[in-house]
C-alpha positions as CSV (number, residue, x, y, z in Angstrom):
1,M,-22.8,25.3,-104.4
2,K,-23.5,28.3,-106.4
3,I,-25.0,28.0,-109.9
4,N,-26.2,30.8,-112.3
5,K,-29.9,31.6,-112.0
6,K,-30.3,31.4,-115.8
7,Y,-29.8,27.5,-115.2
8,E,-32.3,27.0,-112.6
9,H,-35.2,26.0,-114.9
10,L,-32.9,23.5,-116.7
11,L,-31.5,22.0,-113.5
12,F,-35.1,21.7,-111.9
13,T,-36.2,20.0,-115.1
14,F,-33.1,17.7,-115.1
15,L,-33.7,16.7,-111.5
16,M,-37.4,16.0,-111.8
17,A,-36.9,13.9,-114.9
18,L,-34.1,12.1,-113.3
19,G,-36.2,11.3,-110.1
20,M,-39.5,10.5,-112.0
21,S,-37.7,8.3,-114.6
22,C,-35.9,6.5,-111.6
23,F,-39.1,5.9,-109.7
24,I,-41.4,5.0,-112.7
25,S,-39.0,2.8,-114.5
26,F,-38.3,0.9,-111.3
27,V,-41.9,0.5,-110.5
28,M,-42.5,-0.8,-114.2
29,M,-39.7,-3.1,-113.8
30,L,-41.1,-4.4,-110.6
31,I,-44.5,-5.1,-112.1
32,N,-43.1,-6.8,-115.1
33,F,-40.3,-8.9,-113.5
34,G,-41.2,-8.9,-109.8
35,F,-38.3,-9.3,-107.2
36,S,-36.2,-11.4,-109.2
37,S,-32.4,-11.7,-109.9
38,L,-33.1,-9.9,-113.2
39,L,-34.7,-6.8,-111.6
40,L,-31.6,-4.7,-110.9
41,G,-30.1,-5.5,-114.4
42,K,-33.3,-4.7,-116.3
43,W,-33.8,-1.6,-114.4
44,L,-30.3,-0.1,-114.8
45,T,-30.8,-0.8,-118.5
46,A,-34.2,0.8,-118.7
47,W,-33.7,3.8,-116.5
48,P,-31.2,5.6,-118.9
49,I,-33.7,5.1,-121.7
50,A,-36.7,6.4,-119.6
51,F,-34.5,9.4,-118.6
52,A,-33.4,10.1,-122.4
53,L,-37.2,10.3,-122.9
54,A,-38.2,12.0,-119.9
55,F,-35.8,14.9,-119.9
56,P,-36.6,16.4,-123.4
57,S,-40.3,15.9,-122.6
58,A,-40.1,17.6,-119.4
59,Y,-38.4,20.4,-120.9
60,F,-40.2,21.2,-124.1
61,L,-43.9,20.0,-123.3
62,P,-44.7,22.6,-120.9
63,K,-44.5,25.3,-123.3
64,G,-47.1,23.8,-125.5
65,I,-49.3,22.7,-122.5
66,R,-49.2,26.5,-121.3
67,K,-50.4,27.7,-124.7
68,L,-53.2,25.3,-124.7
69,M,-54.2,26.2,-121.2
70,K,-54.5,29.7,-122.1
71,K,-57.1,28.8,-124.8
72,I,-59.4,27.2,-122.1
73,T,-61.6,29.3,-120.0
74,F,-62.1,28.0,-116.4
75,V,-65.0,29.3,-114.5
76,E,-66.1,28.7,-110.9
77,S,-68.6,26.1,-110.3
78,E,-71.9,27.4,-109.0
């Protein structure tokens, strides 16, 4: 599969948000409902919502965080 280099960041962000939202939403459903007959249905409802929040967050937040990090001076501990 070949994809234009300009889409690398977008695809990486998409895949990271997809994987993280899948894992985190599943664990949260497991914590809240346990291994029950409701788990799969609840998770399949929650995961798209989690992804809809995770993808724009993962795409837009790093710019602001990088700007904030540039204002912090890091020093070696002695």
